[in-house]
N, C-alpha and C positions, 0 to 999 in steps of 0.2 A: 617825181618830186625832186627838185634841185635843192640840195642842202649845201650850206656854206661849210667848208672844212673847219675842223677844230684847230685854232691857231694858238701860238704862244700868247698872243695879246689877249685872247678870250680867256685863257686859263689864268693869266696873271690878274686880270680885272675881276674875274669871278672869285678867285681865291682871296684877293684883297677885300672885296666886299663882304665875303662870308666871315673873315677874321674880324673885321670892324663891326659887323652886325652882332657877332657873338660876344665881343667885348662890351658893346653897348647894352646888350640884353642882360649880361651877367651883372654889370654895374647897376642897371635898373632894378634887378631882383634884389641885389644887396641893399640898395637904398630903400626899397619898399619893405624889406624885412627888418630893417634896422629899428624902427620905432616899436617893434613888437607885433606887427601884423604878420600873420602866418599864411604863407601860400597865396600871395596876391595874384599870381598867374599872369602878370603883365610882361614878364621877360620874353616869352616866345613871340608875342605880338610885336614888341619893340625890336626884337632881333630881326624879324622879317621886314619890318618897315625900314630899319636902318640899313640892312643889307641891300634892299631894293633901291634905296635912295643913293647909296654909295655906288652901286652898280651903274645907275643912270648917270651920275655925275662923272665917273671915270670913263664910261663909254663915250660921253660927249667930249670930255677933255682929250681923250686919246683917239679921236675919230680918224679913221684911216681912209676916208672917202677921197677919191682922186678925181 
């Protein structure tokens, strides 16, 4: 199997998407818990969705195909 090497580009894009996803998930949990709802559980799902969305957008933006 031929694998693409781990590059600085990949590390930066993945790190940025995980940081953004984590921030969005934390904000969602905070907003969901604010009115008094306990443990809504939407934070992890929103974290995953936001991280994948940012990963896709950054990967497209910084596409290095020649």
